[in-house]
N, CA, C and O atoms as a DFTB+ gen file, in Angstrom:
532 C
 N C O
     1  1      21.106      11.864       7.792
     2  2      20.492      12.763       6.421
     3  2      19.894      14.301       6.807
     4  3      19.617      15.132       5.941
     5  1      19.759      14.504       8.109
     6  2      19.328      15.852       8.264
     7  2      20.266      16.691       8.178
     8  3      19.975      17.766       7.653
     9  1      21.723      16.475       8.672
    10  2      22.506      17.337       8.450
    11  2      23.272      17.177       6.597
    12  3      24.030      18.032       6.138
    13  1      22.959      16.278       6.046
    14  2      23.352      16.417       4.932
    15  2      22.384      17.662       4.349
    16  3      22.910      18.591       3.736
    17  1      21.162      17.624       4.544
    18  2      20.320      18.261       3.815
    19  2      20.188      19.975       4.418
    20  3      19.625      20.897       3.827
    21  1      20.794      20.029       5.572
    22  2      21.214      21.272       6.406
    23  2      22.672      21.964       5.451
    24  3      22.772      23.124       5.052
    25  1      23.523      21.016       5.300
    26  2      24.001      21.761       4.486
    27  2      24.164      22.042       2.685
    28  3      24.892      22.875       2.144
    29  1      23.400      21.231       2.143
    30  2      22.933      21.535       1.094
    31  2      22.158      23.065       0.939
    32  3      22.251      23.936       0.073
    33  1      21.536      22.987       1.910
    34  2      20.529      24.031       1.950
    35  2      21.734      25.394       2.029
    36  3      21.764      26.309       1.206
    37  1      22.427      25.293       2.906
    38  2      23.654      26.049       3.326
    39  2      23.947      26.949       2.102
    40  3      23.797      28.135       1.808
    41  1      24.471      25.742       1.484
    42  2      25.925      25.664       0.204
    43  2      24.584      26.230      -0.886
    44  3      24.909      25.671      -1.934
    45  1      23.617      26.815      -1.119
    46  2      22.663      27.544      -2.012
    47  2      21.913      26.594      -2.870
    48  3      21.483      26.860      -3.993
    49  1      21.782      25.379      -2.199
    50  2      21.004      23.886      -2.732
    51  2      19.851      23.664      -1.848
    52  3      19.729      23.720      -0.625
    53  1      18.955      23.369      -2.908
    54  2      17.788      22.966      -2.292
    55  2      17.078      21.494      -2.990
    56  3      16.441      21.421      -4.041
    57  1      17.411      20.420      -2.061
    58  2      16.878      19.169      -2.404
    59  2      15.861      18.764      -2.409
    60  3      15.461      18.621      -1.254
    61  1      14.824      18.338      -3.478
    62  2      13.184      18.240      -3.308
    63  2      13.050      16.898      -3.814
    64  3      13.441      16.305      -4.819
    65  1      12.458      16.649      -2.926
    66  2      11.715      15.303      -3.565
    67  2      10.468      14.614      -3.360
    68  3      10.287      14.107      -2.253
    69  1       9.581      14.514      -4.243
    70  2       8.195      14.370      -3.906
    71  2       7.827      13.343      -3.109
    72  3       8.432      12.273      -3.186
    73  1       6.803      13.521      -2.247
    74  2       6.052      12.565      -1.449
    75  2       4.755      12.458      -1.650
    76  3       4.002      13.126      -0.942
    77  1       4.152      11.466      -2.809
    78  2       2.761      11.704      -3.072
    79  2       1.709      11.071      -1.941
    80  3       2.109      10.389      -0.997
    81  1       0.713      11.301      -2.105
    82  2      -0.374      10.991      -0.786
    83  2      -1.356      11.338      -1.363
    84  3      -1.745      12.501      -1.471
    85  1      -2.088       9.953      -1.985
    86  2      -3.706      10.165      -2.766
    87  2      -4.926       9.918      -1.936
    88  3      -4.654       9.439      -0.835
    89  1      -5.910      10.071      -2.116
    90  2      -7.260       9.971      -1.364
    91  2      -8.086       8.914      -2.030
    92  3      -8.623       8.723      -3.121
    93  1      -7.913       8.193      -0.639
    94  2      -9.274       6.815      -1.010
    95  2     -10.394       7.002      -0.518
    96  3     -11.144       6.041      -0.348
    97  1     -10.647       7.871      -0.286
    98  2     -11.873       8.084       0.590
    99  2     -13.085       8.184      -0.394
   100  3     -13.172       8.389      -1.605
   101  1     -14.120       7.926       0.760
   102  2     -15.363       7.913      -0.258
   103  2     -15.785       9.101      -1.085
   104  3     -16.593       8.924      -1.997
   105  1     -15.338      10.196      -0.855
   106  2     -15.102      11.053      -1.148
   107  2     -14.961      11.360      -2.843
   108  3     -15.295      12.350      -3.494
   109  1     -14.365      10.160      -3.229
   110  2     -14.047       9.726      -4.546
   111  2     -14.980       9.404      -5.269
   112  3     -14.979       9.745      -6.452
   113  1     -16.132       8.573      -4.654
   114  2     -17.149       8.587      -5.716
   115  2     -18.289       9.684      -6.186
   116  3     -18.777      10.638      -5.580
   117  1     -18.465       9.280      -7.213
   118  2     -19.901      10.714      -8.015
   119  2     -20.639       9.896      -7.935
   120  3     -20.615       8.666      -7.973
   121  1     -21.788      11.123      -7.742
   122  2     -23.079       9.980      -8.156
   123  2     -23.621      10.403      -9.647
   124  3     -24.837      10.382      -9.834
   125  1     -22.638      10.829     -10.831
   126  2     -23.258      10.236     -12.237
   127  2     -22.811       9.143     -12.444
   128  3     -21.645       8.875     -12.155
   129  1     -23.718       8.187     -13.043
   130  2     -23.225       7.070     -13.302
   131  2     -22.658       6.203     -12.350
   132  3     -21.765       5.429     -12.695
   133  1     -23.067       6.241     -11.200
   134  2     -22.018       5.673     -10.044
   135  2     -20.755       5.282     -10.169
   136  3     -20.347       4.216      -9.709
   137  1     -20.102       6.036     -10.742
   138  2     -18.715       5.926     -11.101
   139  2     -18.330       6.209      -9.589
   140  3     -18.883       6.403      -8.506
   141  1     -16.539       6.087     -10.365
   142  2     -15.469       6.770      -8.944
   143  2     -14.174       7.162      -9.673
   144  3     -13.626       6.582     -10.610
   145  1     -13.809       8.295      -9.018
   146  2     -12.665       8.988      -9.545
   147  2     -11.430       8.064      -9.638
   148  3     -10.423       8.566     -10.137
   149  1     -11.378       6.878      -9.255
   150  2     -10.150       5.807      -9.027
   151  2     -10.532       4.797      -9.840
   152  3     -10.392       3.634      -9.461
   153  1     -11.036       5.078     -10.998
   154  2     -11.631       3.927     -12.042
   155  2     -10.462       2.788     -12.288
   156  3      -9.315       3.212     -12.146
   157  1     -10.567       1.763     -12.547
   158  2      -9.873       0.550     -13.358
   159  2      -9.718       0.594     -14.476
   160  3      -8.667       0.318     -15.054
   161  1     -10.759       0.955     -14.986
   162  2     -11.377       0.721     -16.402
   163  2     -10.382       1.812     -17.071
   164  3     -10.155       2.902     -16.548
   165  1      -9.808       1.366     -18.323
   166  2      -8.457       2.141     -19.185
   167  2      -9.675       3.149     -20.159
   168  3      -9.479       4.233     -20.708
   169  1     -10.648       2.506     -20.119
   170  2     -11.803       3.482     -21.181
   171  2     -12.139       4.846     -20.361
   172  3     -12.434       5.855     -21.001
   173  1     -12.098       4.867     -19.055
   174  2     -12.447       5.909     -18.063
   175  2     -11.901       6.629     -17.767
   176  3     -10.764       6.177     -17.897
   177  1     -11.782       8.061     -17.217
   178  2     -10.710       9.100     -16.839
   179  2     -10.500       8.915     -15.682
   180  3     -11.409       8.805     -14.859
   181  1      -9.296       8.847     -15.407
   182  2      -9.040       8.947     -13.785
   183  2      -7.474       9.763     -13.933
   184  3      -6.363       9.484     -14.383
   185  1      -8.283      11.179     -13.119
   186  2      -7.342      11.955     -12.869
   187  2      -6.051      11.688     -11.710
   188  3      -5.016      12.342     -11.837
   189  1      -6.171      10.850     -10.769
   190  2      -5.260      10.604     -10.279
   191  2      -3.951       9.828     -10.695
   192  3      -2.796      10.170     -10.441
   193  1      -4.490       8.391     -11.587
   194  2      -3.323       8.470     -12.331
   195  2      -2.683       9.316     -13.429
   196  3      -1.627       9.048     -14.002
   197  1      -3.420      10.312     -13.632
   198  2      -2.672      11.236     -14.821
   199  2      -1.618      11.714     -13.766
   200  3      -0.398      11.563     -13.837
   201  1      -2.461      12.428     -12.601
   202  2      -1.443      13.359     -11.580
   203  2      -0.014      12.583     -11.763
   204  3       1.046      12.877     -12.316
   205  1      -0.548      11.326     -10.953
   206  2       0.852      10.611     -10.507
   207  2       1.976      10.326     -11.806
   208  3       3.198      10.219     -11.703
   209  1       1.312      10.260     -12.792
   210  2       2.272      10.242     -14.047
   211  2       3.107      11.699     -14.140
   212  3       4.332      11.808     -14.083
   213  1       2.495      12.387     -14.239
   214  2       2.787      13.960     -14.172
   215  2       3.667      14.514     -12.940
   216  3       4.548      15.365     -13.063
   217  1       3.299      13.911     -11.768
   218  2       4.335      14.378     -10.868
   219  2       5.817      13.414     -11.202
   220  3       6.949      13.864     -11.377
   221  1       5.430      12.137     -11.219
   222  2       6.594      11.817     -11.465
   223  2       7.558      12.080     -12.492
   224  3       8.728      12.237     -12.143
   225  1       7.181      12.169     -13.974
   226  2       7.815      12.779     -15.261
   227  2       8.437      13.646     -14.639
   228  3       9.650      13.473     -14.520
   229  1       7.927      14.635     -14.149
   230  2       8.401      16.005     -13.462
   231  2      10.157      15.547     -12.470
   232  3      11.108      16.306     -12.658
   233  1      10.320      14.421     -11.596
   234  2      11.195      14.061     -10.957
   235  2      11.894      13.002     -11.938
   236  3      12.421      12.133     -11.243
   237  1      12.099      12.750     -13.392
   238  2      12.153      11.712     -13.907
   239  2      13.783      11.057     -13.354
   240  3      14.179       9.908     -13.551
   241  1      14.622      12.299     -12.540
   242  2      16.033      12.183     -11.962
   243  2      15.735      11.220     -10.650
   244  3      16.646      10.601     -10.100
   245  1      14.447      11.165     -10.238
   246  2      14.620      10.048      -8.698
   247  2      13.779       8.867      -9.315
   248  3      12.608       8.799      -9.691
   249  1      14.557       8.187      -9.288
   250  2      15.100       6.749      -9.038
   251  2      13.262       5.823      -8.783
   252  3      12.702       5.006      -9.514
   253  1      12.921       6.297      -7.758
   254  2      12.249       5.724      -6.624
   255  2      11.193       6.633      -5.809
   256  3      11.674       7.437      -5.012
   257  1       9.951       6.575      -5.932
   258  2       8.891       7.455      -5.143
   259  2       7.959       7.183      -4.299
   260  3       6.927       6.568      -4.568
   261  1       8.401       7.808      -2.797
   262  2       7.342       7.147      -1.964
   263  2       5.578       7.589      -2.004
   264  3       5.080       8.476      -1.310
   265  1       4.955       6.861      -2.837
   266  2       3.210       6.877      -2.896
   267  2       2.701       6.437      -1.420
   268  3       3.183       5.499      -0.785
   269  1       1.690       7.239      -1.001
   270  2       0.920       6.750      -0.066
   271  2      -0.821       6.902      -0.143
   272  3      -1.438       7.453      -1.055
   273  1      -1.159       6.531       0.555
   274  2      -2.941       6.393       0.228
   275  2      -3.004       6.508       2.011
   276  3      -2.266       6.233       2.957
   277  1      -4.556       7.173       1.756
   278  2      -5.093       7.466       2.598
   279  2      -6.706       7.116       2.811
   280  3      -7.432       6.914       1.838
   281  1      -7.182       7.066       4.137
   282  2      -8.676       6.203       4.034
   283  2      -9.639       5.385       3.472
   284  3     -10.827       5.382       3.148
   285  1      -8.519       4.602       3.487
   286  2      -8.867       3.304       3.011
   287  2      -8.651       2.221       3.995
   288  3      -7.770       2.166       4.853
   289  1      -9.724       1.244       3.705
   290  2      -9.552       0.018       4.427
   291  2      -8.356      -1.000       3.245
   292  3      -8.494      -1.226       2.043
   293  1      -7.319      -1.392       4.124
   294  2      -6.549      -2.041       3.553
   295  2      -6.470      -3.327       3.387
   296  3      -5.646      -3.948       2.716
   297  1      -7.601      -3.837       4.194
   298  2      -7.995      -5.441       4.185
   299  2      -9.063      -5.602       4.521
   300  3      -9.585      -4.704       5.182
   301  1      -9.847      -6.845       4.195
   302  2     -11.115      -6.683       4.030
   303  2     -12.107      -6.824       5.170
   304  3     -13.272      -6.433       5.230
   305  1     -11.080      -7.731       6.407
   306  2     -11.676      -7.569       8.160
   307  2     -11.750      -6.286       8.086
   308  3     -12.771      -5.939       7.492
   309  1     -11.152      -5.493       8.411
   310  2     -10.570      -4.420       9.074
   311  2     -12.055      -3.143       8.910
   312  3     -12.192      -2.414       7.928
   313  1     -12.909      -3.157      10.000
   314  2     -13.752      -2.162      10.215
   315  2     -13.246      -0.374      10.071
   316  3     -14.058       0.532       9.884
   317  1     -11.758      -0.179      10.210
   318  2     -11.659       1.197      10.049
   319  2     -10.444       1.103       9.023
   320  3      -9.582       0.308       8.649
   321  1     -10.917       2.443       8.788
   322  2      -9.633       2.987       7.160
   323  2      -8.040       2.731       7.862
   324  3      -7.930       2.447       9.055
   325  1      -6.829       2.875       6.938
   326  2      -5.907       2.927       7.405
   327  2      -5.553       4.562       7.405
   328  3      -5.579       5.095       6.295
   329  1      -5.233       5.378       8.521
   330  2      -5.010       6.687       8.271
   331  2      -4.052       7.047       6.860
   332  3      -4.294       7.801       5.918
   333  1      -2.833       6.144       7.159
   334  2      -2.271       6.120       5.326
   335  2      -1.221       4.855       5.613
   336  3      -0.563       4.485       6.585
   337  1      -1.410       4.414       4.308
   338  2      -0.198       3.430       3.733
   339  2       0.418       3.529       2.540
   340  3       0.087       4.376       1.710
   341  1       1.229       2.794       2.384
   342  2       2.164       2.790       1.221
   343  2       1.588       2.122      -0.063
   344  3       1.170       1.001       0.227
   345  1       1.440       2.384      -1.224
   346  2       0.789       1.981      -2.339
   347  2       1.291       0.694      -2.412
   348  3       0.542      -0.245      -2.682
   349  1       2.780       0.504      -2.147
   350  2       3.289      -0.786      -2.364
   351  2       2.947      -1.801      -1.257
   352  3       3.406      -2.943      -1.253
   353  1       2.296      -1.422      -0.526
   354  2       1.874      -2.446       0.453
   355  2       2.652      -3.183       1.630
   356  3       2.357      -4.083       2.417
   357  1       3.894      -2.316       1.376
   358  2       4.746      -2.888       2.208
   359  2       5.567      -1.959       2.918
   360  3       6.426      -1.235       2.413
   361  1       5.243      -2.030       4.134
   362  2       5.541      -0.786       5.232
   363  2       6.696      -0.564       5.381
   364  3       7.089       0.539       5.760
   365  1       7.574      -1.661       5.091
   366  2       9.051      -1.432       5.025
   367  2      10.004      -0.548       3.730
   368  3      11.077       0.033       3.563
   369  1       8.958      -0.870       3.132
   370  2       9.578      -0.071       1.484
   371  2       8.524       0.611       0.717
   372  3       8.104       0.085      -0.314
   373  1       7.951       2.007       1.232
   374  2       6.886       2.540       0.408
   375  2       7.470       3.199      -1.000
   376  3       6.786       3.924      -1.721
   377  1       8.657       2.878      -1.235
   378  2       9.058       3.457      -2.826
   379  2       8.844       2.647      -4.084
   380  3       9.126       1.454      -4.202
   381  1       8.315       3.421      -5.005
   382  2       7.887       2.522      -5.922
   383  2       8.676       2.793      -7.359
   384  3       8.333       3.896      -7.787
   385  1       9.385       2.300      -8.016
   386  2       9.847       2.756      -8.894
   387  2       9.128       3.504     -10.065
   388  3       8.090       3.243     -10.672
   389  1      10.247       4.761     -10.201
   390  2       9.572       6.085     -11.609
   391  2       9.571       5.092     -12.744
   392  3      10.615       4.873     -13.359
   393  1       8.440       4.481     -13.047
   394  2       9.018       3.833     -14.426
   395  2       7.494       3.746     -14.654
   396  3       6.849       2.973     -13.944
   397  1       6.749       4.637     -15.788
   398  2       5.633       4.965     -16.005
   399  2       4.705       3.797     -15.850
   400  3       3.703       3.838     -15.137
   401  1       5.207       2.407     -16.783
   402  2       4.286       0.912     -16.392
   403  2       4.305       0.469     -15.381
   404  3       3.312      -0.031     -14.853
   405  1       5.360       0.534     -14.890
   406  2       5.189       0.224     -13.227
   407  2       4.476       0.833     -12.420
   408  3       3.932       0.140     -11.561
   409  1       4.260       2.133     -12.408
   410  2       3.551       2.953     -11.568
   411  2       2.075       2.341     -11.627
   412  3       1.440       1.965     -10.641
   413  1       1.550       2.299     -13.226
   414  2       0.361       2.202     -13.539
   415  2      -0.299       0.899     -13.033
   416  3      -1.472       0.800     -12.671
   417  1       0.865      -0.339     -13.069
   418  2       0.676      -1.681     -12.512
   419  2       0.670      -1.416     -11.024
   420  3      -0.049      -2.243     -10.464
   421  1       1.330      -0.378     -10.018
   422  2       1.316      -0.311      -8.485
   423  2      -0.173       0.139      -8.168
   424  3      -0.879      -0.365      -7.294
   425  1      -0.542       1.199      -9.043
   426  2      -1.750       1.801      -8.650
   427  2      -3.007       0.677      -8.851
   428  3      -3.606       0.198      -7.888
   429  1      -3.263       0.383     -10.072
   430  2      -3.860      -0.806     -10.755
   431  2      -4.055      -1.365      -9.324
   432  3      -4.841      -0.797      -8.564
   433  1      -3.219      -2.688      -8.854
   434  2      -2.819      -3.873      -7.962
   435  2      -3.766      -2.962      -6.517
   436  3      -4.838      -3.282      -6.004
   437  1      -2.923      -1.868      -6.220
   438  2      -3.644      -1.351      -4.832
   439  2      -5.269      -1.124      -4.945
   440  3      -6.027      -1.447      -4.031
   441  1      -5.647      -0.615      -5.995
   442  2      -7.138      -0.368      -6.354
   443  2      -7.781      -1.673      -6.001
   444  3      -8.846      -1.751      -5.387
   445  1      -6.971      -2.849      -6.485
   446  2      -8.102      -3.879      -6.552
   447  2      -7.704      -4.300      -5.456
   448  3      -8.078      -5.467      -5.344
   449  1      -6.794      -3.768      -4.050
   450  2      -7.196      -4.400      -2.373
   451  2      -7.798      -3.918      -1.630
   452  3      -8.231      -4.461      -0.613
   453  1      -8.012      -2.481      -2.053
   454  2      -8.670      -1.817      -0.421
   455  2      -9.797      -1.622      -0.848
   456  3     -10.285      -2.281      -1.766
   457  1     -10.473      -0.537      -0.150
   458  2     -11.929      -0.557      -0.051
   459  2     -12.018       1.254       0.293
   460  3     -11.553       1.668       1.354
   461  1     -12.556       2.071      -0.561
   462  2     -12.703       3.244       0.086
   463  2     -13.509       3.669       1.181
   464  3     -14.680       3.290       1.157
   465  1     -13.158       4.331       2.074
   466  2     -13.529       4.352       3.490
   467  2     -13.805       6.100       3.611
   468  3     -13.754       6.968       2.740
   469  1     -14.087       6.171       4.953
   470  2     -13.909       7.409       5.572
   471  2     -13.582       6.868       7.454
   472  3     -13.742       5.719       7.865
   473  1     -13.205       7.827       8.137
   474  2     -13.330       8.914       8.095
   475  2     -11.883       9.315       7.270
   476  3     -11.276       8.369       6.768
   477  1     -11.184      11.013       7.082
   478  2     -10.192      10.858       6.832
   479  2      -9.366      11.440       8.122
   480  3      -9.751      12.089       9.094
   481  1      -8.211      10.999       7.779
   482  2      -7.635      11.509       9.484
   483  2      -5.869      11.549       8.711
   484  3      -5.321      10.490       8.405
   485  1      -5.281      12.716       8.525
   486  2      -4.234      13.359       7.977
   487  2      -2.962      13.572       9.068
   488  3      -1.780      13.568       8.724
   489  1      -3.419      13.752      10.395
   490  2      -2.357      13.833      11.102
   491  2      -1.204      12.961      11.280
   492  3      -0.004      13.122      11.504
   493  1      -1.928      12.066      11.117
   494  2      -0.275      11.012      11.766
   495  2       0.553      11.167      10.737
   496  3       1.748      11.422      10.884
   497  1      -0.265      10.964       9.132
   498  2       0.202      10.965       7.701
   499  2       1.448      12.166       8.178
   500  3       2.603      11.774       8.349
   501  1       1.172      13.275       8.319
   502  2       1.993      14.737       8.448
   503  2       2.922      14.675       9.284
   504  3       4.049      15.100       9.030
   505  1       2.595      14.139      10.398
   506  2       3.487      13.817      11.951
   507  2       4.689      12.869      11.090
   508  3       5.852      13.272      11.131
   509  1       4.417      11.821      10.449
   510  2       5.310      11.005       9.767
   511  2       6.217      11.824       8.730
   512  3       7.448      11.804       8.748
   513  1       5.678      12.320       8.106
   514  2       6.527      13.216       7.335
   515  2       7.429      14.044       8.105
   516  3       8.621      13.736       8.118
   517  1       7.126      14.794       8.584
   518  2       7.545      15.659       9.725
   519  2       9.176      15.056      10.050
   520  3      10.307      15.476       9.804
   521  1       8.648      13.922      10.692
   522  2       9.642      13.370      10.910
   523  2      10.891      12.396      10.280
   524  3      11.681      11.593      10.775
   525  1      10.658      12.854       9.082
   526  2      11.407      12.494       7.745
   527  2      12.892      13.398       8.069
   528  3      13.962      12.816       8.247
   529  1      12.797      14.404       8.096
   530  2      13.225      15.823       8.067
   531  2      14.151      15.536       9.029
   532  3      14.891      16.422       9.457
């Protein structure tokens, strides 16, 4: 894949694909009315959901989008948050179909399974992304 990308750049083409990372840390809790920026209620504002839709709409030619989360406990007994995890909850397949209703479903299901946490450690995620090139 690396050679393919290099050839595209040499020919004056740059291929860009989105990789989305969502903050699931305790920093998303707000102090007004004990709410959370990751609201699962449809009548509540959810900027994360809106941004995911906007990014994916911008890349509508991309069929599947890798979406990751970070700084959340992904299993109830875990004493530590995951540095990063795929929203699909499938380590071998972090890609999610770039179709709006499906994106909402995956995001909502993920919210039901995780627990917001701290600390936030992004170094391993950045290393992972760099290893893809």
